[in-house]
BASE-37681 format. One line per 10 residues: their letters; for each residue x, y, z of C-alpha. Coordinates in pm, 1 decimal. Each point is the difference from the previous one (the first is absolute). Layout:
! residues N
A) X Y Z; ...
***
This chain:
! residues 396
MRSMSRNLAL) -206.3 1679.1 201.6; -282.2 -90.6 -238.2; -339.4 -69.9 148.9; -3.9 -365.3 132.4; -380.0 -35.1 -13.1; 22.2 -111.5 -365.6; 311.0 -199.9 60.0; -153.5 -218.3 261.6; -326.4 -72.3 -189.6; -22.9 -379.8 -40.9
VVLVVVVVGL) -107.1 36.6 -362.0; 102.4 263.5 -255.8; -142.6 -39.1 -347.4; 62.4 305.5 -204.0; -32.3 2.9 -373.7; 115.4 293.8 -206.4; -19.8 -16.5 -367.8; 158.3 263.2 -213.1; -1.7 -43.8 -377.3; 314.6 84.3 -191.9
VGALAAGCGS) -13.2 353.9 -136.8; 40.0 -117.9 -356.0; -260.2 -268.9 29.2; -260.7 237.7 150.8; 72.8 245.9 -284.4; -75.7 -275.1 -241.9; -316.0 -101.8 184.6; 135.7 -339.4 76.9; -153.0 -30.9 346.2; -191.1 149.0 279.3
TTTTTAAPGT) 8.1 -33.3 371.6; -231.1 35.4 308.8; 209.4 37.2 313.5; -114.0 27.9 360.9; 231.3 47.2 293.5; -51.8 -111.5 362.3; 26.3 244.6 292.5; 300.0 -80.3 234.1; -68.8 -284.0 214.3; -288.1 -144.9 -195.1
TQAASTTTMA) -57.5 -295.3 -239.9; -175.2 36.3 -329.9; -91.3 -207.1 -292.2; 216.0 1.2 -308.0; -72.4 271.2 -252.5; -153.7 -77.3 -340.8; 252.8 6.9 -282.9; -24.2 -13.8 -373.3; 325.9 51.8 -182.1; 256.0 -125.3 -262.0
PASTTNGATT) 284.8 -190.0 125.6; 233.7 207.9 214.6; 371.9 -13.9 73.2; 172.7 -91.9 312.9; 361.4 -43.0 58.0; 254.8 -254.2 137.5; 345.2 107.0 89.6; 368.0 -101.3 13.1; 230.7 203.7 222.7; 334.6 165.9 -47.3
TTAAGATTTQ) 221.5 158.1 259.5; 163.8 335.1 -61.9; 367.1 80.1 89.1; -134.0 192.6 305.8; -171.0 -313.1 117.2; -367.6 113.3 -66.5; -221.2 -264.8 -160.2; -205.3 106.4 -308.5; -248.0 -205.7 -189.0; 0.9 -60.8 -376.9
FTTTTVAGKV) -354.9 -86.3 -117.2; -122.7 -205.2 -289.1; -362.8 14.0 -104.9; -242.6 -287.0 40.1; -347.5 5.2 -137.8; -273.7 -89.7 259.0; -340.1 -69.3 -153.1; -280.6 142.9 220.4; 7.9 20.8 377.4; 233.5 -196.0 215.7
NLNGAGATFP) -87.7 -95.7 355.4; 271.4 -100.0 236.3; -61.7 -147.5 349.0; 239.0 -63.9 273.8; -18.9 -86.7 374.1; 225.8 -66.7 285.5; 206.0 190.2 262.7; -152.3 290.6 200.3; 349.9 132.4 78.2; 36.9 166.6 -347.2
QPVYLEWIGQ) -361.5 71.4 -50.6; 15.0 376.5 54.4; 267.4 47.6 -257.1; -148.7 -253.9 -243.1; -337.2 178.5 7.1; 160.1 335.4 -49.0; 211.2 -131.7 -292.8; -318.9 -141.1 -157.7; -193.1 324.9 54.3; 272.7 216.5 -148.5
YTQNVVKNVS) 79.2 -222.7 -287.5; -364.7 -58.1 -108.5; -87.0 364.4 23.2; 304.1 146.3 -166.5; 193.3 -257.5 -199.9; -185.7 -302.7 -132.5; -260.6 7.1 -278.3; -237.8 -295.7 46.3; 117.5 -206.7 290.0; -171.4 -51.9 329.3
LNYQGIGSGG) 186.7 -117.2 302.1; -147.3 -145.6 312.0; 189.7 -112.4 311.5; -123.8 -150.7 321.1; 201.2 -26.8 316.2; -81.5 -347.8 140.9; 331.5 -86.5 149.9; 308.8 -166.4 -149.9; -120.7 -353.1 56.0; -331.7 77.0 -171.3
GIQQFTQGSV) 193.9 170.1 -295.5; 218.7 -305.4 -43.1; -298.0 -229.5 3.9; -207.2 201.3 -253.2; 301.1 51.4 -223.9; 74.3 -377.7 13.1; -363.5 -80.8 -81.0; -4.8 244.4 -289.6; -287.4 202.1 131.5; 204.0 323.7 -28.0
DFGASDAPMK) 238.8 131.1 -265.0; 270.3 79.1 248.5; 66.4 -61.4 379.7; 177.9 195.2 261.1; 193.4 -121.3 311.3; 236.4 144.0 262.0; 152.8 -348.3 18.9; 159.1 -152.7 -297.8; -164.3 -331.9 -97.7; 161.6 -312.6 129.7
DTEIATAEAA) 150.7 -250.5 -242.8; -293.1 -233.7 68.6; -248.6 279.8 -66.8; 167.2 93.2 -324.0; -9.2 -367.2 -118.1; -368.5 -26.8 77.1; -80.0 329.1 -181.6; 208.2 -82.2 -312.3; -159.4 -342.2 -26.4; -339.8 168.5 17.1
GGAKVLHIPT) 76.2 297.9 -219.8; 222.3 -157.4 -262.2; 247.0 298.0 13.6; 282.5 127.7 213.6; -58.2 212.5 313.0; 176.1 335.3 5.4; 79.2 182.1 327.4; -3.6 373.5 -78.3; 91.5 217.4 311.6; -167.9 340.9 -4.7
VFGSITLSYN) 76.9 189.0 334.6; 135.3 -38.6 342.9; -190.6 75.6 318.8; 56.3 0.4 366.2; -206.9 -222.6 239.5; -69.0 231.8 294.2; -81.0 -80.8 355.7; -306.0 239.2 47.8; -141.8 47.1 333.5; -278.3 169.7 200.0
LAGVSKLNLD) 127.2 121.3 329.7; -141.2 322.4 137.9; 273.4 258.4 76.8; 277.1 -196.3 -157.1; 113.4 147.4 -336.5; 341.5 -161.9 -0.1; 91.7 -355.0 54.5; 305.4 -219.0 -35.5; -9.3 -372.1 -69.7; 259.0 -268.8 -75.6
SDTIAGIFLG) -35.7 -343.2 -126.9; -25.1 -162.9 352.9; -280.5 229.7 109.4; -187.3 -37.2 -333.9; 18.6 -378.1 30.0; -87.9 15.8 364.7; -323.5 196.4 -76.4; -110.6 -236.3 -272.2; 103.1 -313.0 197.1; -200.3 127.1 304.4
TITKWNDPKL) 302.3 23.6 228.3; -22.2 358.9 22.6; -353.6 102.6 96.8; 19.8 341.0 155.7; 121.6 325.7 -152.5; 205.6 69.6 313.6; 178.8 -332.3 -24.0; 367.8 57.4 130.4; 131.1 -111.5 -353.5; -203.2 280.7 -165.5
VAINTGITLP) 87.4 259.6 266.0; 373.3 -82.7 -39.4; 1.9 106.3 -368.0; -228.5 296.9 37.8; 200.7 232.2 232.3; -202.2 325.8 64.6; -325.5 -144.9 -122.9; -269.6 -76.0 254.5; -161.7 -328.8 -96.1; -337.2 -87.7 173.0
AQDIKAVYRS) -90.3 -305.7 187.8; -237.7 -95.5 -274.7; -70.5 -331.1 -165.6; 150.9 -52.7 -343.1; -229.5 -120.3 -271.2; 196.4 -152.0 -289.0; -172.7 19.4 -344.8; 102.8 -231.3 -301.0; -128.4 -84.1 -342.2; -273.1 -246.9 -14.2
DSSGTTNAFT) 35.0 -72.3 -373.7; 283.8 -169.6 -190.3; 235.7 288.9 -31.6; 341.2 95.8 -151.3; 16.4 276.0 268.1; -19.8 -280.9 258.2; 264.9 -203.7 -182.0; 240.9 297.4 2.0; -78.3 91.5 366.0; 33.7 -360.2 132.2
SYLAEVNADW) 315.4 -67.5 -219.6; 165.0 305.0 155.2; -79.2 -121.8 353.7; 102.5 -368.7 -87.8; 336.9 150.2 -122.3; 70.5 214.5 311.0; -165.0 -188.3 282.2; 58.8 -363.6 91.0; -312.0 -47.8 206.2; -223.0 123.2 -278.9
KAKVGAGKTV) 170.6 -218.6 -244.0; -50.9 -302.9 224.7; -346.9 72.9 110.1; -167.1 165.4 -292.4; 216.1 16.1 -297.5; -72.1 182.1 -333.1; -265.0 -7.9 -274.5; -299.3 164.7 -160.9; -196.5 -148.0 280.5; 118.4 -114.9 342.1
KWPVGVGGQG) -156.3 -114.5 336.0; -2.4 317.4 210.0; 55.4 -55.9 369.9; -206.5 308.9 96.7; -192.8 290.8 -149.9; -282.9 76.4 -225.6; -16.7 -21.6 -385.9; -89.4 279.7 -261.4; -66.1 -49.9 -366.8; 262.6 165.0 -216.1
NDGVAAVVKQ) 230.3 282.2 80.3; -300.5 224.4 26.2; -174.7 -234.4 244.9; 297.7 -19.5 228.0; 37.5 381.5 0.5; -366.9 36.4 81.7; 16.0 -241.1 289.1; 299.6 181.3 145.6; -158.0 340.5 -43.6; -321.1 -118.7 176.1
SAGAIGYVEL) 169.4 -174.8 288.3; 184.3 171.0 281.0; 327.0 -169.3 83.2; 13.8 -182.2 -337.2; 303.8 -53.1 -231.9; 10.0 -159.5 -336.8; 211.2 -33.2 -311.3; -106.5 203.4 -305.5; 159.8 143.2 -308.6; 107.0 360.3 44.2
AYALNSSLPV) -258.2 152.6 -228.4; -283.1 -149.6 203.2; 155.9 139.7 324.7; 22.6 338.9 -155.8; -349.1 -10.8 -137.6; -131.7 -111.3 344.6; 206.9 266.9 184.6; 148.0 -267.7 220.5; 332.7 55.3 171.7; 277.2 -249.1 -96.7
AAVKNQSGKY) 271.4 -139.8 203.2; 373.1 45.4 -70.7; 159.5 -342.7 -28.6; 355.9 -90.1 94.0; 188.6 -109.5 -318.0; 297.5 -234.5 -57.0; 239.1 295.7 83.0; -155.3 70.1 327.8; -181.5 317.1 -115.6; -369.0 65.4 72.0
ITPSLASTTA) -145.6 85.8 -337.9; -341.3 152.4 -77.4; -159.9 -134.8 -310.9; -4.5 247.9 -285.3; 62.4 33.9 -367.4; 377.1 60.3 61.2; 41.3 -293.6 243.1; -194.3 -232.1 -240.0; 223.0 103.5 -284.1; 313.7 -62.9 211.9
AATGAKFPAD) -102.7 -369.6 53.8; 3.3 -59.0 -376.8; 314.9 191.9 -73.4; 295.8 -223.9 -88.7; -201.1 -321.6 20.6; 74.8 -287.7 -243.7; -278.2 -137.5 -205.9; -29.9 -345.7 -155.1; -90.9 -60.9 -365.3; -355.1 -119.8 93.0
LRFSVSNSAN) -46.2 323.0 209.4; -119.5 -192.8 311.2; 190.5 160.6 285.0; -22.3 149.5 349.2; 139.5 327.8 138.6; -112.8 -72.9 355.7; 237.0 101.7 281.1; 229.9 199.2 -220.6; 358.9 72.2 121.1; -29.6 353.7 -122.1
PDAYPIVTAT) 14.5 217.7 318.5; -260.2 240.1 -140.6; -254.6 -273.5 -86.6; -323.2 -80.3 171.6; 25.6 -367.4 60.4; -347.2 -133.4 -102.2; -9.5 77.4 -368.3; -132.9 -212.6 -292.6; -41.2 24.5 -369.0; -336.6 -87.6 -157.1
WILAWDKMKD) -42.2 -182.7 -325.4; -238.0 -20.4 -293.5; -42.3 -352.6 -111.0; -44.7 -43.3 -376.7; 26.1 -265.1 -275.1; 278.8 17.2 -259.7; -267.0 -113.9 -254.4; -366.4 114.8 38.8; -283.7 -139.3 -196.5; -128.0 333.6 -114.7
PAKAAALKAW) 252.3 209.9 -201.9; -192.3 322.3 71.8; 7.7 -65.9 369.4; 371.8 -81.0 -6.6; 74.2 333.9 -180.3; -216.6 201.4 238.0; 166.0 -158.1 309.4; 344.2 72.8 -139.9; -96.3 357.4 -78.2; -132.3 70.0 352.8
LTWALNDGKS) 291.1 -162.7 184.4; 246.1 177.9 -218.9; -160.5 334.3 63.3; -25.6 -79.8 372.9; 360.7 -88.8 49.7; 106.3 309.2 -191.6; -255.1 284.3 39.1; -160.5 -129.4 318.1; 295.8 64.9 227.2; -111.4 337.8 138.7
IANDLGYATL) -336.5 -143.5 83.6; 157.9 -287.3 195.5; 221.0 232.1 183.3; -288.5 228.0 87.3; -170.6 -293.6 174.1; 299.2 -104.0 196.2; 123.2 -285.8 -221.0; 372.0 -18.9 -115.4; 49.4 -49.3 -369.7; 247.4 -244.5 -153.3
PVDLQAAALA) 359.9 76.6 -20.9; 126.8 39.4 -363.0; 141.0 -355.0 -35.8; -311.4 -159.1 136.8; -222.3 219.1 -209.1; 179.6 -111.5 -313.4; -30.7 -365.0 104.4; -371.0 47.4 77.9; -65.5 161.6 -338.7; 186.3 -281.6 -169.0
KVNLIN) -249.0 -241.5 164.9; -283.2 211.9 -118.4; 122.2 -20.7 -351.0; -31.0 -380.3 4.4; -377.1 25.4 39.7; -133.7 -104.1 -349.2
***
């Protein structure tokens, strides 16, 4: 797995400017480039150059089912700065995509992404303070109407990857744990308060659970991860649906809050007896054990790249690409899985930014697959990838 220190930095601003060989030979431009050390933030480099080229892409599918990209060239005058904000759930892969793309592919584009939570991303996107947003929860009809009235353009939902929402825990001497929908709901409702509760003991044969208090940890910010987690519980547990419900923010009966996926992971890691819901990449980076969760088929499934992929396999996707793969019927699927979406306008005010955003997303959905897999995210199935790239191509 690639180093996560850079992936979890809150701000990555890397500018790499490479003149075209022919242009340099002709003396058309010069560049001064500085590169930040991993995990640090630096000011943008100073650049003097002639207009460079970037690309936007349309996609084709080969007979073998592989997606390739046919590029057309768009002239971008000077440097382009793209800013995005939103979900922390995909932040590790977005930052790695940005780092690889700006270092190895793009000519004169800087990309900045800040993980502030899905609710914050939708808000800043609606207000026009960022060029693109990011959310693990598709925007509601009312949110779309508000955004389109403010932005004067159509909102596009572009799925990028799938990820598992793990139940990560801190329990000395317990490296394996089974949970089902009733015990998860009981923990976060406050009806199961001890690790040796009979309901937990019954589904953990051969595992010694201590008589220790359970400390539930939840997201304190408006979060698409929270929306996916609570939507799953509302689907599978009647008490949860009646008492708490689902949403990016809910009134938690018990527990303590952490800011972002990284904040929840940090609280769990620092608190004996704690359990919280975090995306798989954060659990792996924090070396936290994760519970196997009973799926719709009755199997206890550990979150992994394979079990995340299984949740999306065979799913049907609507034309607007707002969907859920929670509680999949696939017997090999981990049950708490969500997609995450880039939020973009079909018509952007700045043509250069539109071309740059199209180019980055096209590259990410094609060439960024192995990066996503290395970080524990499942990439889009072929049919959904084609649909997502079609949405990308609507950005103008």
